[in-house]
Residue, then its C-alpha position, 0 to 999 in steps of 0.5 A: m985058579n984050578k977048575k975044581r976051585l972055580a966050580a966051587v966059586f960058581a956054586a957059591v955065587a949061585a947059592i949066595g944070591l945071583v938070583s934077585l930077591s923077588g925071584g928069577q935070575n938077577g935081571g932075568g939073564p941066564m948065567r953062562q958058566a965056562m970052566g977054565r980060562g975065559a969063564s964068563v957070566e952074561d951081563s944082564s944090565d939091559a934086563i935089569a934096567k927094563k925091570i926098573i923102568d917098567a916097575k909100577v911100584p918103587v924099586f929097591i936096588d941092592f948093588w953088591a958083590v960076593w967078595c963084599g963082607p958088608c954086603r953079605m952082612l946086609m943080606p938078612t936085613i934086606k930079605k926081612l925088608e922084602e918079606e915086609y914090603g913085598g908087593k909094595v916095593l920091587f927088590l932087586r939085587v945087582n951083582v956089580d961084578y956081573n952087571p958092570r954097565i948098570a952099576s956104572y950107569f948108577q955111578v956106584q963107587g962103593i958097595p953095598a949101595i942101595f938106590i930106591v927108584k920111584d916113577r923112574s927117578v932115584v929118590q933115595q940112596l944109601v951107601g955102606f952098611r946101615p942099620e935096618s932102621d935106615f932102610r925102613t925110614a927110606l922105604d916109608a918115606v918113598l911109599a908116602m911120596p905122591p905119584a909123579k904128576d904124569s907117571a906115564k911121562a915120569g923119567t923123561g928129562a930134557k934128553g930122556k935120561t940123566s945121571p941117577k946120582s943127582g936124583s934125576n930121571l932114568 
């Protein structure tokens, strides 16, 4: 890929949504751009994990990629949901190509993949392109859940963390 094309790809990635829907860069990490061989982007998985763990509200995590058509088709729906549920739910967009460690932790095998985390536990998971009503139903169900009995200790399983796919703690 020539330098001009690579620059256009980086510009498109930034424009499409390398930033989280809730503002700031995806996970808070700076995007490093190196034109030519060895172009890299900083993996901000640690910063994303911290946002999820520290969240006082449920977290809607959208795992996506620029090259994923269904992910791009879902963007307007997720933006609309964020406008309606903003403040009650934290919305994060995680590009799996730039944040492979957190995608691996959540065992993301197909995208788009949506995980909803409450009290440091995965409580809902939706994979693939879905109608808006599926997301509303999931969000409403999560918001109706009572808080963990001891939210300060929520997410502390036998070893402190287990696989999120099983609906267990972070």
